[in-house]
Phi, psi and omega in degrees: 000120177244138178270104186293332182294342179250027183302131184290151176258137179275145179289149178292140179278152177283114184266001182286338181187175180271128183275135175276146180234156176266127183252140179305133182104001180204146174265359181262124179287149185213163178276319183265127179291339182276088179259196180293341181263138180283105183244128174256136183244128171252109185269180184298322180296318178296321180296316181297327181291334182287334183064019176277157180246017176212151178297323182300317180296320179297315182290326180294332179275354179283144178293343179288331180281148184213195182304139180108350176292139183260124176260154176307136181214177179237165173075023178211173179293338181264018182304129178084353181268133179240136183217169182239148178234130178253138175059025173070017183266000177099151184292336179277002174241018174243122182277132179247127180241150170242111185054041177083001182248139183296139176266150178285157177272155170289128187300325181271323183278334177083000179222159175297138180269108181295339180295341184281354179260118180294125184294334179294340181272355188272127174272318178197164176235126178254129184242117178261114182261063181198153175298140186219030179294333178291340180259313190246346180094216188297155172079354185265032180293314182278333182148191185224137171245117182247115182264118184257126181271167183290139176219167178049048183247128177235133181121192180225135178232126178240130178223148179219142184216139175225132178221156179221168181245154183290325184268359179094150182075163176077018176295145182230136175229138182213136173222137182216152177227129176240127179227135178214150177206157176237126179223110183064238181268001185256133168237126183232127177236128180233135181232131174234136182216141172230133178224151183221112177250124179280158183287159171242119176278147179301329180294342180273354178232109190299335182278358185228026185241014186256013180298130182229138178243151177271008171254106188235202178215123003295172186280177174238150180228159173214161177291129178300154183284116172294159182300125179084003181230156177284158175291163179283174179288151176291142179225150175231159183267186186284354179278352177294126183305147181300135180086001182247019177264121178273130180246122180220160182294149174247114193303315183297333182211103186295345178275352178250114184275157165278131178238114180232139178283122185269172182213130179272087181283340184300322183287347183255355187269156172271125178281310175237132183285162171280144183225127170240126186219137174234129184229149177220132177222132179223132181228131179242136174236127183237124176280118178261180179286156176073034179056038179244141181235136177258136179237139175220125179231134177230133178216153178207147181218137170238129184228135176243125181240128181232141176206162177226155182223169181297161176309152189283135173262154175192183185221142173239129182253152171072035178277134176306131185299328182283005176295326185258129179292333187266358184300318183294342181268357182290146173291158178103205189240028181289130178263115184292349179269355181247156181298153178229160173255146185237132167254132182205151176239126189279073180293338180296337182266356178080184181295151172282123178246130184232142177233133180241126176247123181242130175236126182226145175213157181218134175231127180227139172225145183201161176229145172216151183195190182246134176269331178199189180293336184241001181237138177234158178221156177211134177230142181208158174218140181210157176225136179234137175223139176233120176250137182221135177235119176255128179226133174278102188289319185205159175090000180255155183208165179274129183299313185294328179289322176294316179300317180296320179296321179292312183293329180270008178063026175272343178217126182244100183290352179261359181278176176294155186308326183273356186239017184279329186112186185244145175243013186303320184280005175261357183301148181205151178245095178285159178213161175218130177250133182230146177221134176230131181228139176225118176243138184214149172221138182213161177218132179224134174233139181214151179173190183265140179244006179150200180232153175221118183055039176081004181242149182293134177262120189246146182225142173233136177231142182202165177215151183212144174229132180227154174226123183239137183218144174217153179209136175231131175229148178231165176295159188293332179289319176294317179300328180275359182071030187250023175252124185301120175068022183220139178231161178188165181212161175254159179181172179175154179188173181222146179223128175248140183227136172238133187225150172223140184213157177213158182209139181232129177252120185242107175278129177248084187081196183271343186254337186247134177226135178249146177234125176238123184220155177203150181216134175248131180233133173248122180252136182290339186251350176215356173120206188250157175207144177231134183226119177261165176209140174235124180229158178212151180226128180231120181267104179287315178206171179303341182250352183233122181229130178252139177230150174209149179205157175212140181185176176247159179217169178205160175226120177294147178303137175301140183296329177296321179292334179276315195244005180298142178280182181293138177225132181252140179204176180229066179289159179261124178196172176265126176278091187293328179294311179293325178300315180296322178295318180292323177295319180294329180285342177080009180257209178293152183231060179294336181289350181276001177250151178299137178205163175281135180230140175291128183228135173244128180233155179199172178290163181229107183288354178270002181295144176250176182286156169277140180241150180215156170234132182231145181224000000 
């Protein structure tokens, strides 16, 4: 719905001459958008035709986006974060810019969250499908997405949108207001947007509701492993619902099966979380004396993401066998006088419900002007911060309290559903707080340095300094690994970068243009890197254009991979090293089957950059 009476008026164009523009992939302004770099443009008209209410949705439908793009999801550290991937190299190898400036990453997700940019503020999106580390530095291995906001806008535009889905869930509501005016030397554009996306449950999509786990309710038990021997096969009692017993091979004796009570967690999970977001962006441009312009941009976003998942699974080892009255009645060879291991899912506590609150803001100030008739300069400084709070609202509990209840016979996970006991006093609300900050200052000058074959020879020189910081903290119970079925870690670090770059545009006649670029980056945490690039553009005819390029690229190690603290978990996998040892010994080979193993992971400060060559 658009209010036509408030239809915006376009600013008058300067008819005194043709204005040069800066195109993504180059620091040299040009008249023709078709330069040596392959750039795809999605303009405002194209965005309006999609009827989407987020930048991420628009980019995902673009042919430039490919495998590796991250959609909002639930049940992970990246819940609610949306990202784009170019050329199939992954979203963490695609650089995202806002008006040519790097965006901060989500501290938990590890990539910039496209949801934090209000789509109503976007004038166009430029997509560079080529390596660009020689121009922009780290993360540009797969390409660059540059989101350009509205400028020189006068009038008011109000739009509202409501959409629904045929299968249920995923309803979307969006309302936005864009206002701009020019008064004297001042142009001010302000955008406000609110959007509300309802969740989609896996049960509402038949292709995504069949997820099954071998950790169910009632639980399954096995004989604990005596020293030097493998554990016994998993067994379940008669309370496991009919048709929900998983049968798998038991390596030491193929005639004895593993029997585990399964659980259909898929029908209880959220496929896409609900999102409520309010964003505000305001940009002012002031013409000063001496062909100098002042820019000031302020933006802020608050986003709430909610999702739910099935009750939490976990395992307790070494429980005295006589703890359970029903152990002696189990099929198989479990000895009730010996310790047992327990697999269980806490259905008594209900689904795990999680809420994530994200607050982000950006402040930028800059100046640009002319040094001469053929040279321009631009300087800017900006700071970006993203704060995120994850809290387990319901369905979580303390591991040691559940273990004590089981060992003290206050809770029997193998009994019938009505006779197990209560876990209400074990409930707990874990949380994680994350912060990501990016501060940057840069200076770029570009212009003509002469002629070559009758065409202007252009040069750009620049320098940049950035400071990046992240921090993650969790509650003390999560840090101690004492939350049932939940893990988390603390960490934090800082990275300072100083960069210098140059670019030369060499026209060889009217049809051929060469681009030579190079960038040097010094990183405080892993060292130096230099990346060159050579590109060319040849215009065969007005309808046929050939491009070629060669260069190197790099990606600095993610700060989470460098500085993350210790995290403990029990993932399921095959221990291939132990499996090979058991096969060589000629005895039983239980390690050759998938099983849960205790794993501790942390960051590695010895990581180096990823390097690439592109042609």
